Legacy VTK file of the C-alpha trace (Angstrom):
# vtk DataFile Version 3.0
C-alpha trace
ASCII
DATASET POLYDATA
POINTS 197 float
0.000 0.000 0.000
1.246 3.475 -0.821
2.277 5.873 1.921
-0.290 8.420 3.048
2.373 11.155 3.270
1.869 13.784 0.596
2.491 17.467 -0.022
-0.641 18.239 -2.032
-4.161 16.867 -2.325
-5.927 17.298 -5.664
-9.309 16.381 -7.102
-9.356 15.642 -10.837
-12.419 14.989 -12.961
-12.231 12.891 -16.112
-14.935 13.841 -18.612
-15.733 13.277 -22.274
-18.103 11.377 -24.521
-18.968 7.749 -23.849
-16.537 5.097 -25.110
-13.508 7.381 -25.479
-11.513 5.337 -22.968
-11.867 7.422 -19.808
-11.978 4.458 -17.419
-9.139 2.651 -19.213
-7.041 5.819 -19.032
-7.706 6.178 -15.302
-6.846 2.537 -14.670
-3.527 3.024 -16.473
-2.860 6.201 -14.465
-3.289 4.310 -11.194
-1.073 1.475 -12.418
-3.541 -1.188 -13.503
-2.978 -3.485 -16.466
-4.817 -3.089 -19.780
-8.210 -4.804 -19.863
-10.046 -4.991 -23.185
-13.246 -6.111 -21.422
-13.978 -2.982 -19.400
-17.702 -2.327 -19.227
-19.109 1.179 -19.699
-19.244 3.326 -16.579
-22.834 3.481 -15.317
-22.339 5.935 -12.462
-19.639 8.208 -11.123
-16.633 6.198 -9.955
-13.704 7.230 -7.779
-10.000 6.289 -7.769
-6.950 7.465 -5.811
-3.273 7.705 -6.621
-0.231 8.998 -4.790
2.392 10.278 -7.226
5.907 11.616 -6.780
6.463 14.547 -9.140
9.655 15.629 -10.899
10.046 18.490 -8.398
10.324 15.938 -5.554
6.903 16.738 -4.109
4.270 14.079 -3.539
0.658 14.553 -4.559
-2.387 12.520 -3.559
-4.957 12.666 -6.310
-8.620 11.733 -6.169
-9.702 10.909 -9.728
-13.421 10.948 -10.530
-14.695 8.980 -13.532
-17.969 9.896 -15.263
-20.717 8.301 -17.299
-19.907 10.445 -20.341
-23.086 12.471 -20.569
-23.120 16.210 -19.935
-26.592 16.154 -18.412
-25.422 13.876 -15.588
-22.785 16.345 -14.390
-23.899 18.989 -11.926
-22.281 21.824 -10.016
-21.786 19.529 -7.021
-19.690 17.168 -9.139
-17.342 20.005 -10.138
-17.197 21.490 -6.630
-13.677 21.363 -5.228
-12.138 20.116 -8.479
-8.596 21.303 -9.152
-8.468 20.178 -12.773
-10.343 18.502 -15.607
-9.030 15.796 -17.929
-11.186 16.074 -21.072
-10.824 12.904 -23.159
-11.755 12.274 -26.771
-11.064 9.348 -29.113
-8.693 10.245 -31.996
-10.372 7.644 -34.233
-13.877 9.087 -33.697
-14.276 12.557 -35.211
-17.582 13.184 -33.401
-15.893 12.970 -29.985
-13.453 15.685 -31.084
-16.272 17.825 -32.471
-18.018 17.638 -29.079
-15.024 19.124 -27.215
-16.327 22.696 -27.547
-19.588 21.840 -25.792
-17.666 19.967 -23.077
-15.422 22.999 -22.524
-18.493 25.234 -22.289
-20.023 22.914 -19.656
-16.748 22.806 -17.726
-16.519 26.607 -17.710
-20.145 26.925 -16.561
-19.895 24.402 -13.725
-16.190 24.425 -12.861
-15.311 28.060 -13.417
-13.429 29.915 -16.108
-9.989 29.390 -14.536
-10.064 25.670 -13.763
-7.111 23.952 -15.480
-8.066 21.619 -18.337
-6.024 19.167 -20.357
-7.490 17.713 -23.535
-6.348 14.137 -24.066
-6.552 12.476 -27.461
-6.824 8.801 -26.502
-6.531 5.599 -28.552
-3.612 6.807 -30.680
-2.752 3.158 -31.297
-5.829 3.049 -33.580
-6.612 4.616 -36.960
-6.637 8.399 -36.650
-9.521 10.668 -37.749
-8.139 13.760 -35.994
-4.539 14.843 -36.567
-2.210 15.806 -33.743
-1.731 19.200 -35.381
-5.463 19.961 -35.613
-6.115 18.949 -32.006
-3.106 20.769 -30.564
-4.074 23.976 -32.405
-7.653 23.620 -31.106
-6.335 23.330 -27.529
-3.755 26.102 -27.916
-6.362 28.560 -29.223
-8.288 28.003 -25.980
-5.190 28.161 -23.748
-5.649 24.493 -22.794
-2.954 21.841 -22.460
-2.994 18.987 -24.964
-1.601 15.456 -24.843
-2.114 12.181 -26.663
-2.202 8.741 -25.098
-2.918 5.110 -25.690
-4.504 3.401 -22.720
-3.857 0.087 -24.456
-0.086 0.526 -24.917
0.255 3.050 -22.061
2.004 5.462 -24.443
2.022 9.007 -23.031
-0.137 8.208 -19.980
2.490 8.847 -17.295
3.847 11.944 -19.045
0.375 13.441 -19.529
-0.560 12.824 -15.916
2.646 14.283 -14.477
2.512 17.313 -16.785
-1.047 18.084 -15.741
-0.514 17.480 -12.010
2.514 19.780 -12.012
0.601 22.470 -13.939
-2.277 22.311 -11.450
0.069 22.578 -8.477
1.860 25.513 -10.106
-1.512 27.221 -10.659
-2.710 26.308 -7.176
0.420 27.783 -5.557
0.027 30.986 -7.566
-3.561 31.234 -6.342
-2.498 30.678 -2.738
0.129 33.395 -3.050
-2.412 35.899 -4.334
-5.045 35.390 -1.642
-5.625 38.526 0.432
-4.739 37.015 3.802
-1.343 35.812 2.630
-0.476 39.070 0.899
-1.507 41.106 3.919
0.760 39.058 6.188
3.716 39.668 3.866
2.975 43.379 3.693
2.713 43.697 7.454
6.176 42.130 7.926
7.752 44.785 5.721
5.584 47.684 6.838
7.613 50.614 8.144
6.471 52.655 11.079
5.305 55.855 9.431
4.251 57.399 12.719
5.957 60.791 12.872
5.695 60.882 16.602
8.844 61.158 18.718
LINES 1 198
197 0 1 2 3 4 5 6 7 8 9 10 11 12 13 14 15 16 17 18 19 20 21 22 23 24 25 26 27 28 29 30 31 32 33 34 35 36 37 38 39 40 41 42 43 44 45 46 47 48 49 50 51 52 53 54 55 56 57 58 59 60 61 62 63 64 65 66 67 68 69 70 71 72 73 74 75 76 77 78 79 80 81 82 83 84 85 86 87 88 89 90 91 92 93 94 95 96 97 98 99 100 101 102 103 104 105 106 107 108 109 110 111 112 113 114 115 116 117 118 119 120 121 122 123 124 125 126 127 128 129 130 131 132 133 134 135 136 137 138 139 140 141 142 143 144 145 146 147 148 149 150 151 152 153 154 155 156 157 158 159 160 161 162 163 164 165 166 167 168 169 170 171 172 173 174 175 176 177 178 179 180 181 182 183 184 185 186 187 188 189 190 191 192 193 194 195 196
């Protein structure tokens, strides 16, 4: 069993159309073997992983899997989320075309500043969406982009570490800009401007 010592605790949501490989991707992230007989997710599922990052810090991540239907996701599902992994299937053009509506839903329920990574999954299959097209789509929206194969595990670890580190970087910036923290720093450096004797 993995140690419960960690520097950061994050909640990630994995969303996207049905049958894009969300559950398979999550299982690979947490270290499970490839299973070609995974059944479709029927309800929200939950997984955990403790990961050591390249900066030496350890992060405990709660990963939430979804059914793959926008109407099932509510504000309460997004509450407390630190990042969204938006998955599409590179061999199914429709799943790519639906990304805009997913991003709109994420921004409505998760906020405009929540970090998102778009993941083109199943790159071991025939491709209907080019890497170039998808990366430009993501870049135009200031969203990270990665490609993976849950089957071969290509890119899974790199995508996950990249996104976790980006979230922590963003989270630390947000902590540094909160009023309470800034006020404490200002009060340490505040000079006594009292002109009294």
